[in-house]
Each structure stands twice: as C-alpha cells, then as structure tokens.
N, CA, C and O of each residue as an XYZ file, in Angstrom:
284
protein
N      38.401    -45.577     81.848
C      37.970    -46.359     82.979
C      39.192    -46.707     83.792
O      40.127    -47.321     83.278
N      39.197    -46.328     85.045
C      40.311    -46.597     85.944
C      39.874    -47.529     87.053
O      38.734    -47.474     87.516
N      40.771    -48.371     87.467
C      40.553    -49.182     88.653
C      41.654    -48.820     89.617
O      42.829    -49.065     89.341
N      41.296    -48.244     90.739
C      42.270    -47.807     91.724
C      42.329    -48.778     92.879
O      41.328    -49.380     93.268
N      43.518    -48.914     93.413
C      43.697    -49.753     94.593
C      44.377    -48.912     95.656
O      45.417    -48.304     95.402
N      43.805    -48.875     96.820
C      44.358    -48.079     97.908
C      45.494    -48.848     98.569
O      45.328    -50.009     98.945
N      46.631    -48.210     98.708
C      47.761    -48.861     99.366
C      47.611    -48.742    100.877
O      46.724    -48.043    101.368
N      48.469    -49.418    101.599
C      48.400    -49.371    103.061
C      48.750    -47.993    103.592
O      48.376    -47.649    104.713
N      49.461    -47.200    102.804
C      49.811    -45.838    103.218
C      48.698    -44.848    102.883
O      48.838    -43.653    103.143
N      47.603    -45.327    102.314
C      46.482    -44.455    101.980
C      46.635    -43.754    100.644
O      45.841    -42.870    100.321
N      47.632    -44.125     99.862
C      47.873    -43.513     98.561
C      47.157    -44.332     97.493
O      47.280    -45.556     97.449
N      46.405    -43.642     96.631
C      45.716    -44.334     95.547
C      46.715    -44.693     94.454
O      47.479    -43.842     93.999
N      46.707    -45.944     94.041
C      47.588    -46.401     92.970
C      46.742    -46.952     91.834
O      45.740    -47.631     92.061
N      47.152    -46.655     90.620
C      46.462    -47.174     89.452
C      46.782    -48.649     89.301
O      47.947    -49.043     89.237
N      45.746    -49.452     89.245
C      45.905    -50.897     89.115
C      45.576    -51.342     87.693
O      46.198    -52.268     87.172
N      44.617    -50.695     87.073
C      44.115    -51.142     85.780
C      43.501    -49.953     85.068
O      42.855    -49.120     85.704
N      43.689    -49.858     83.765
C      43.152    -48.769     82.962
C      42.618    -49.336     81.660
O      43.273    -50.155     81.014
N      41.432    -48.899     81.278
C      40.876    -49.299     79.989
C      40.574    -48.048     79.196
O      39.855    -47.167     79.667
N      41.120    -47.965     77.991
C      40.893    -46.781     77.169
C      39.927    -47.038     76.015
O      39.557    -46.104     75.303
N      39.517    -48.285     75.822
C      38.616    -48.636     74.726
C      37.159    -48.651     75.197
O      36.432    -49.610     74.939
N      36.738    -47.600     75.878
C      35.355    -47.537     76.352
C      34.868    -46.100     76.276
O      35.599    -45.169     76.614
N      33.630    -45.926     75.830
C      33.066    -44.584     75.786
C      32.200    -44.300     77.003
O      32.036    -43.144     77.394
N      31.641    -45.357     77.611
C      30.871    -45.184     78.841
C      30.718    -46.524     79.553
O      31.018    -47.580     78.997
N      30.250    -46.457     80.782
C      30.058    -47.661     81.592
C      28.603    -47.749     82.035
O      27.932    -46.731     82.211
N      28.125    -48.976     82.211
C      26.739    -49.213     82.610
C      26.713    -50.245     83.732
O      27.323    -51.308     83.618
N      26.007    -49.929     84.813
C      25.747    -50.905     85.865
C      24.369    -51.475     85.571
O      23.358    -50.812     85.806
N      24.322    -52.693     85.060
C      23.085    -53.288     84.583
C      22.212    -53.790     85.731
O      22.705    -54.044     86.830
N      20.921    -53.931     85.471
C      19.974    -54.405     86.492
C      20.286    -55.807     86.991
O      19.906    -56.166     88.105
N      20.977    -56.606     86.175
C      21.306    -57.975     86.581
C      22.526    -58.042     87.493
O      22.925    -59.130     87.909
N      23.128    -56.888     87.809
C      24.285    -56.855     88.694
C      25.616    -56.807     87.974
O      26.659    -56.717     88.621
N      25.609    -56.864     86.660
C      26.843    -56.824     85.893
C      27.220    -55.377     85.599
O      26.357    -54.557     85.287
N      28.502    -55.068     85.700
C      29.031    -53.747     85.379
C      29.842    -53.898     84.104
O      30.770    -54.705     84.060
N      29.513    -53.140     83.066
C      30.178    -53.282     81.773
C      30.641    -51.933     81.249
O      30.078    -50.891     81.585
N      31.676    -51.970     80.420
C      32.063    -50.783     79.670
C      31.672    -51.019     78.219
O      31.754    -52.137     77.710
N      31.250    -49.954     77.569
C      30.762    -50.008     76.199
C      31.687    -49.160     75.328
O      32.016    -48.030     75.689
N      32.111    -49.702     74.179
C      32.974    -48.924     73.291
C      32.137    -48.044     72.374
O      30.907    -48.085     72.418
N      32.801    -47.250     71.547
C      32.093    -46.290     70.699
C      31.206    -46.963     69.649
O      30.303    -46.320     69.115
N      31.440    -48.240     69.343
C      30.596    -48.981     68.400
C      29.360    -49.569     69.079
O      28.508    -50.161     68.416
N      29.260    -49.404     70.411
C      28.114    -49.921     71.145
C      28.278    -51.339     71.648
O      27.317    -51.943     72.126
N      29.481    -51.880     71.547
C      29.753    -53.244     71.997
C      30.385    -53.253     73.383
O      31.091    -52.316     73.756
N      30.131    -54.305     74.139
C      30.743    -54.455     75.458
C      32.239    -54.676     75.266
O      32.648    -55.579     74.536
N      33.059    -53.848     75.926
C      34.510    -53.999     75.817
C      35.116    -54.612     77.076
O      36.265    -55.054     77.057
N      34.359    -54.642     78.161
C      34.816    -55.254     79.412
C      33.600    -55.528     80.281
O      32.616    -54.791     80.220
N      33.657    -56.579     81.086
C      32.576    -56.918     82.007
C      33.142    -57.352     83.350
O      34.205    -57.971     83.411
N      32.438    -57.030     84.418
C      32.878    -57.429     85.758
C      32.505    -58.875     86.071
O      32.976    -59.433     87.062
N      31.658    -59.492     85.232
C      31.180    -60.864     85.450
C      30.496    -61.017     86.804
O      30.711    -62.002     87.510
N      29.680    -60.043     87.156
C      28.951    -60.077     88.427
C      27.448    -60.258     88.212
O      26.653    -59.774     89.017
N      27.049    -60.941     87.150
C      25.637    -61.218     86.869
C      25.043    -61.992     88.037
O      25.631    -62.966     88.508
N      23.883    -61.559     88.499
C      23.211    -62.234     89.602
C      23.716    -61.837     90.972
O      23.291    -62.407     91.977
N      24.615    -60.871     91.031
C      25.181    -60.427     92.305
C      24.890    -58.946     92.534
O      25.735    -58.216     93.052
N      23.703    -58.510     92.152
C      23.380    -57.085     92.204
C      23.425    -56.498     93.603
O      23.601    -55.288     93.747
N      23.273    -57.306     94.630
C      23.344    -56.788     95.993
C      24.757    -56.566     96.492
O      24.949    -56.001     97.568
N      25.756    -57.004     95.725
C      27.143    -56.927     96.162
C      27.910    -55.750     95.594
O      29.106    -55.618     95.852
N      27.254    -54.890     94.828
C      27.954    -53.776     94.206
C      27.024    -52.583     94.089
O      25.801    -52.716     94.138
N      27.630    -51.417     93.934
C      26.841    -50.196     93.782
C      27.695    -49.125     93.128
O      28.917    -49.253     93.065
N      27.066    -48.084     92.649
C      27.775    -46.893     92.205
C      27.583    -45.882     93.319
O      26.453    -45.504     93.627
N      28.678    -45.439     93.926
C      28.556    -44.562     95.093
C      28.297    -43.115     94.685
O      28.204    -42.816     93.494
N      28.182    -42.228     95.649
C      27.798    -40.838     95.396
C      28.826    -40.066     94.577
O      28.500    -39.018     94.021
N      30.054    -40.558     94.490
C      31.067    -39.898     93.671
C      31.060    -40.410     92.241
O      31.819    -39.922     91.403
N      30.201    -41.400     91.949
C      30.123    -41.964     90.619
C      31.028    -43.154     90.396
O      31.107    -43.662     89.277
N      31.717    -43.615     91.433
C      32.611    -44.763     91.308
C      31.859    -46.063     91.545
O      31.010    -46.146     92.432
N      32.174    -47.076     90.749
C      31.637    -48.417     90.949
C      32.364    -49.036     92.128
O      33.594    -49.052     92.169
N      31.603    -49.544     93.085
C      32.184    -50.144     94.283
C      31.604    -51.538     94.434
O      30.385    -51.706     94.475
N      32.463    -52.532     94.518
C      31.995    -53.900     94.671
C      32.967    -54.724     95.489
O      34.081    -54.288     95.777
N      32.537    -55.915     95.860
C      33.385    -56.772     96.678
C      34.080    -57.861     95.873
O      34.936    -58.566     96.409
N      33.733    -58.016     94.594
C      34.368    -59.034     93.761
C      35.658    -58.487     93.175
O      35.669    -57.393     92.611
N      36.741    -59.237     93.303
C      38.023    -58.828     92.743
C      37.931    -58.863     91.226
O      37.558    -59.884     90.650
N      38.271    -57.746     90.570
C      38.165    -57.666     89.117
C      39.515    -57.468     88.449
O      39.585    -57.371     87.223
N      40.570    -57.408     89.218
C      41.923    -57.267     88.669
C      42.886    -57.988     89.590
O      42.590    -58.192     90.767
N      44.016    -58.369     89.070
C      44.970    -59.144     89.860
C      46.120    -58.296     90.385
O      47.282    -58.677     90.247
N      45.818    -57.182     90.968
C      46.888    -56.355     91.524
C      46.567    -55.943     92.941
O      47.356    -55.241     93.573
C-alpha cells in the first residue's frame, strides 16, 4: 500500500508505505482499511461516516480529501 504525494514540480513522491497488508477495502460506511494476511485490519483511514468524501478512481487508487499522513 503506497501513499503518494504530488510535488509542486509534478513529480510523484512516496509519502507513506505499508507492507503489512494483503488487500484493501473501501467499506460502505466510508472507511478505507487495509487487511493483513490473518484477516485483521492493519490500517484505517478513520473516515467512517464520510463516504461522500472519498472514492476509488478508475485506476484503482483511493482518492479522498482527508489527510491521512503527515507529509
């Protein structure tokens, strides 16, 4: 799972990486989570109740307006 941040020069920079996840799920309640191989949530966007503020775009990337990393 990668979180990319676009710089002012248009270059994509890696901001955050999670390797303890086997897949990601955008839940109906608006929360985006990663699930590890044991089936447990390993990370959450904490966007419960904000389903209108995020989406998975046509390239398969999660796109939202809530800041999820401090970079």
